[in-house]
Structures are given as C-alpha cells and as structure tokens.
N, C-alpha and C positions, 0 to 999 in steps of 0.2 A: 214349603215343599209340595210339589204337585203329586199327591198320593193317587188320584185317579189315573194319572199318567203311568205311575209305577204299576198300578193294577193292570192297565192295558198291556204293559210290557210283559208282565208275568203271564197274562192270558195268552199272549202271542207265543209263549213257549209251551203252551199246554199240549200241542200236538206232539212235540218231542217227548213230553212226559208220558202221555198216553201210549205212544209207540213203545217207549222203553219199559213201561210197566206191563202192558198187555201182551207184548210180543212173546216173552217166555211163557206166559200163562196160556196163550192161545196158539202155541206153535204147532199143534196138531189138528187144528180145526178146519183144514182145507179139504180133507177127504174123510176117512174114517178115523174115529178117535178111540184110543184104548184107555179105558178108565182103570188105572193101575193103583190108585191111591197114593201115588207119589206127589211131589210138589206141583208138577205141571203135567197135564195130559199131552201125549204125543202120538203121532201117527206112525205105525210100523210099515204101512204100505204106501209108497209114493203115489201121489195123485197123478192122473194120466195126462193132464193138460198143462201147458206152459202159460205164464202171464205174458201177454204181448201188449205192445202199445208204443207210443211216442214218448220217450223220456228226455225232456230238455232238448227236443229237436232231433233226436236220434232214435231210430227204430230198434227195439230190444225184444228179446224173447228170453224170459227168465224161467228156468225150471221151477215147477210149482213146489218142489220140496225145499227150495230156498226162500221163496217169497211168502210173506205173511201180511195180513191187514192191508190189502191192496185197495187203493182209492183212485178213481179216475175223475177227471174234470166233469162236473155236473152230477156226480153221485149224490144221493141223499146223505144227510148227516148220519153218523154212525149209529145214533140212537133213534133215527127216523125210519119208519117202516117203508120199504121200497114200494113204488107204485108202477103199474103198467108192466109190460112184457120185459123179460130179462134182456138187456142189451147184448148185441153181438159185438165183441171186441175185435178191432183190426189194428194194424200198425199205425193208423191215424188217430186212434183213441189216445187222448192225452193223459198220461199217468201223472198224478200229483203227489202221492205219497205211498210208501210201503215200507215194510221191514224185511231185512235179510238176516237169517240165522245161519251161522257157519262155525265150524270147529277150527280153531287156530292151533297149529300153523298149516295143517294140510288142507284147510278150507273145504272140508267135506260137509254136505248138508245132513240133516237129521234123517236117519235111515235105520234099517235093522242092524247094520254094522256099528252104528254110532249111538244108538239109543241108550245103551247102558252108561256110556260116558256122560251123555246129557242128563240122565236121571240122577247120577251121583255127584256131578260136579257142582261145586259151590261158586257163587259169583266171584268171591275173592281169589279163586284159582285162575280166572280169566282164560279159560280154555274155550268156552262157548261165548262168543261175543256177538251181540245183536247190533245191526247197523240200520238206523232209520234214514230213509232217503226222501227228499222233497224236491219237487219241481213245479213248473207251471205257476198257478195262482198261489201255491203254498210256499214258493221261493221268495223270501223277503230278506233284504239286506239294509233296509233303511235308506240312507243316502249314499251307501257304498256301492260303487260299480262292481259288476260281477268279476272283472279281472283284477280288482283290488279289494277283496272282501275283508271285513272285520277291522278295518282301520278305525272306525268309530267306536270300537270296543276297547281300544288302547287307553289306559288311564291318562287323563289330561286332554283327550280328544272326544270324550263322550258328549253328546249334545245335552243329555240330562243325567248327570252322574248321581248314583245312589250310594256309592261308597268312596272313601278315600283309600289310596293304596301307597305302599312303600315298595320301590323297585329293589329287587334282590339281585345278587350276582347270577350271571348266566349259568344254566344247568341243562344238560341233555340237548344242547344246541338251541335252547330257547331262552327268551327273556321273561322272567317271572315277576309278578306283582302281587304282593301279599295284601289282602284287605285288612285295614287296621281300624276302620270306623264306619258304622252304618249311619249315614247322614240324617235320615229321617228321624229316628228316635234319639239321635245323638249318642249312639251306643259305641263305646270303645270295645273292640273285639279282643277276646282272650282265648287263645288256643287251649288253655287248660280248664276252661269253663264249659261243661256239657250243655248248659242252657244256651250257649252261643253256637251250638253245633250246626244249626240250619244256616248260619250267616258266615261262618269262617270259611274262607276259600282263597285260592291262589289262581291267578290268571297266567297262562303261558302263551307266548307268541313266538312262532318259528318263522323266520324270514329267509327267502332266497331271492337274490337279485332285487333286494329292497321291496319285495312283496310278501305279504303274510300268506304262508302256505298251510298253516295249521293254527287253530285257536283252540286252546284246551282250558277248561275250568275244572279244577279239582277241589273237592272239599278238604279242609285241613283241620288240624286239632283233633280233639277227642270226638268219637262217635256219640250219637245221642244216647245209645245204650251200650253198656259194657260188652265187649266182644263183637260189636258191630264194625262195619267198615264204611268209609266214605266212597264217593264215586267221582270218576273223571268223565267229563263230557267233552269229547274230542270232535271238533268240527273241521271240515275241509270241503272244497268244491271240486267238481269234475271238469271245470273249465280248463282249456278251451274245447275239450272233446264233446262236452254236452253241458247244458245249462241246468245243473242239478247240484244239490248239497247233501252231505252225509253227516251223521253224528254217530260216533261209536261210544260205548260206555264200558268202562272197566275199572278195576280197583286201582287206587293211586300207587300201590306198590309196583305196578307194571308200567308206570309212566316212561321209564327208560326205553320201552319197546315201541314208543309212539310211531317212529319212522316205519318200522316193520309192519305194524298194524295198518297204517295208512296205505302203504304200498300194496299190501296183500289184499285189502278189501277194495281198494280202488281198482286193482287189476281184475278182481273177481267180477265186479259190476261191469267194467268196460268189456270184459270177455263175453257178455251177453248181447252185444251189438250184433245186428244181422245185416245181411246184404239183400236189399229189396229186389235185386236182380233175380233172386230165386223164385219170384212169383208167389209170395206167401199167401195163404188162405186165412180167412177170419176164423177165430176160435171162440166158441160160446163160453160164457162165464160159468164157473163151477158153482154148484149149490152147496151151501153149508148144511151140515146135519142139524137136526132139531136140537140135539144135545149141545152142539157148538153154539147155536144161536142163543140158547139159554145162558150158557157160560159167558158168552160175549156180552150180552146185555147186563148180567149181574156184575161182571168185572168192570164194565164201562161206567155203570152207575156209581159204583164205589169210588172209582178214580175221579170222575167229574165232581163228585161231592166234596172232594178234598182240594180242588183247584181254586 
C-alpha cells in the first residue's frame, strides 16, 4: 500500500478541514469583534465593504457579512506574515477560497437580528451551515473533468482505493456505498465499535442525466464520544455558471434535505454575480483587528498541528 500517497490525499483535503473548523470560530473577525464568552466570537456590526473578485471566471461581489477566510491567488500562506503594501482588489483579482456562513432556510447572514440564533444553535441542529468554496489553483478534481466531477470517487473507479465498499439500496435519490474495510491496516469496520469512529463512513452519489450532481460523505456508526455526532461533507460544483466547487457540512440526520441545501446555497452564491457594465470601482482589502489576528493564528496552529 502506498501510504505516502494516502498522506498526500489527506493533505489535499486540509483546506476543506481548515475552512470547516475555523469558519465558525472566526466568523466575526472581519470587522469589530464582540468578546461574549460564548463558543464563537461574532460581529454585531456588518463590515462596510464587499468581497469582490473573479470567481471561476465570473465577477462577484459578496457582502462582507457573508464571506469569511477569503483567499486570493498569490496571497501568502495563512500562517505567513503579509509583506508589502495591502493589495487593492478588483473584479480581476482571482478568488481561490473563502467560506460563507448563512442561516438556513432564510439564508440570512450573521447580524444583530440573527446573532442570538447563531450563539445558541448547536451543529446537530443544522440551522447555521457553513459553505467552503474553492476556485482557481485550489480547484482540483484529479483526472475528472469539471463537467463530470467525482466519477473517480465512485467505488470501483478509484485510481488508488483506500477502502472496500458495499453498495446499498438507493436512498434520498442517491446511491450509497458503505465502507466495510480499511485496506491499509486490513481493518474490518464495525459501526458498533467507537474505536472505528474515524473510519466508518458512507458515500452517496446523486446523478442527473448520467452525471454526478452531488457527492456526499457521511460518518456512520457510533460517534467517538457518547453524545457526539458525525458529519456529512456535501460536495457540488457551480459548473457551467462558473468554475468553482462548494462543500457544505451538516449532521447526518439532515441528509434527506440535501437537495434543498444544495439549491439554496447554490442560488445564494450565484446571486452575488455582478454585471461589469456598471463600471465597478476597486475596493481596498479590509484590515483584521489585532484580536482577530491573534485568534486566527492560535486557531490555525491548533488545526494544522492535527493534520
């Protein structure tokens, strides 16, 4: 078994992991931060500027109260100290990754009206769902073309399989595959064994016109700790409107809502497209507060230490 290859594959997923973990923690770090002692700091006053740029070949203007952890082509590493003058962003600046935080199903951003809901909602309630978006140099599908993504993730078609799967009856309009064996350590997976919690999972593939329109990986079996919950990682692309990919995260209990989630968050992002005929002006980047910079570095170091 080629373990270095497996390690590279897992490292390739690190950006999704960092976005998913840090997005709720840093959701208020774009303008002023209210230190409330709750699970995550959040901003009560919406920042004044929009996030603009070229997202997968399409100009977008994203209200700053939605966008988090924004990265452009050529930006320094998240843990690297920026050098030189702060760049001026235009609609030609290539966006490569960011997160969007919105309340489902009304799709409202974090604000004075919604901050109490955000502060008190648990992940397993799936009211506040974060969406990670990647494009440009961060958009990778291996050998799969953009108009037919995720085909190489279907069991039996993987170039380098790490698990063996059992196909299950169709559910929620998708074809599921239950992981039954981790090939590397030759481990037979058992949903009733908590020590297998990190490996037990089910893959779901939704097809339309013989093309995969959604790929979802959900943890299965017992959670690592009693009372905990597993996570579903829901992937889809914005093609043909733009060359970009999204990942939603929510609790497995809400898997039946996958179509509504995908339609709602897809429509939200596509609604940020702009008409360049309006003669848009460049917008300077926002500065992070000192408090947010410290929180960002501390959280990032903890996350990267576990990758």
